[in-house]
C-alpha positions as CSV (number, residue, x, y, z in Angstrom):
1,M,0.0,0.0,0.0
2,T,2.8,2.5,0.8
3,I,4.4,2.2,-2.7
4,E,1.0,2.5,-4.4
5,G,0.2,5.4,-2.1
6,I,3.3,7.3,-3.1
7,K,2.9,6.6,-6.8
8,N,-0.8,7.6,-6.8
9,I,-1.1,10.0,-3.9
10,K,-3.6,12.2,-5.8
11,T,-6.0,9.3,-6.4
12,V,-5.4,7.1,-3.4
13,G,-5.3,9.9,-0.9
14,T,-3.3,8.0,1.7
15,L,0.2,6.5,2.2
16,V,-0.8,3.7,4.5
17,A,-4.0,1.7,4.8
18,S,-6.1,1.8,7.9
19,S,-5.9,-1.3,10.1
20,K,-8.7,-3.3,11.5
21,Y,-7.4,-2.3,15.0
22,L,-7.8,1.4,14.1
23,S,-11.4,0.8,12.9
24,K,-12.2,-1.1,16.1
25,K,-11.0,1.9,18.2
26,I,-12.9,4.4,16.1
27,L,-16.1,2.4,16.2
28,R,-15.8,1.5,19.9
29,G,-17.1,4.9,21.1
30,I,-20.4,4.6,19.2
31,D,-23.7,3.5,20.8
32,F,-25.0,0.9,18.4
33,S,-28.2,0.3,20.4
34,K,-29.6,3.4,18.8
35,D,-30.9,3.6,15.2
36,L,-27.9,5.0,13.3
37,T,-27.1,6.3,9.9
38,V,-23.4,6.7,9.1
39,V,-22.1,9.2,6.6
40,E,-18.6,8.5,5.4
41,L,-16.7,11.1,3.5
42,G,-14.1,9.6,1.2
43,G,-15.1,6.1,1.8
44,G,-12.8,3.5,0.3
45,N,-12.1,-0.2,0.4
46,G,-10.2,-0.2,3.6
47,A,-10.7,-1.5,7.1
48,I,-13.0,1.3,8.4
49,T,-15.3,1.1,5.4
50,W,-15.6,-2.7,5.8
51,S,-16.1,-2.5,9.5
52,I,-19.1,-0.1,8.9
53,H,-20.4,-2.4,6.2
54,N,-20.1,-5.5,8.4
55,L,-22.2,-3.9,11.1
56,N,-25.1,-3.6,8.7
57,L,-25.6,0.1,9.3
58,R,-27.2,2.5,6.9
59,C,-24.3,4.2,5.4
60,F,-24.0,7.0,2.9
61,V,-20.6,7.4,1.2
62,F,-19.6,10.6,-0.5
63,E,-16.6,11.0,-2.7
64,V,-15.2,14.5,-3.3
65,I,-13.4,14.8,-6.6
């Protein structure tokens, strides 16, 4: 991911992919007992996007070009 990130920084937008551990920490503080809608800006195919997807939450993803 790092080499791809350096070569394609304008299209990839990151140098290092997010880890599943980072996504767990980010999502840990959310109360999932409530009816939630998640809005993700710049969603990708990484760990955070998949963690949201695996929780079966309503999710709107916006890409800014």
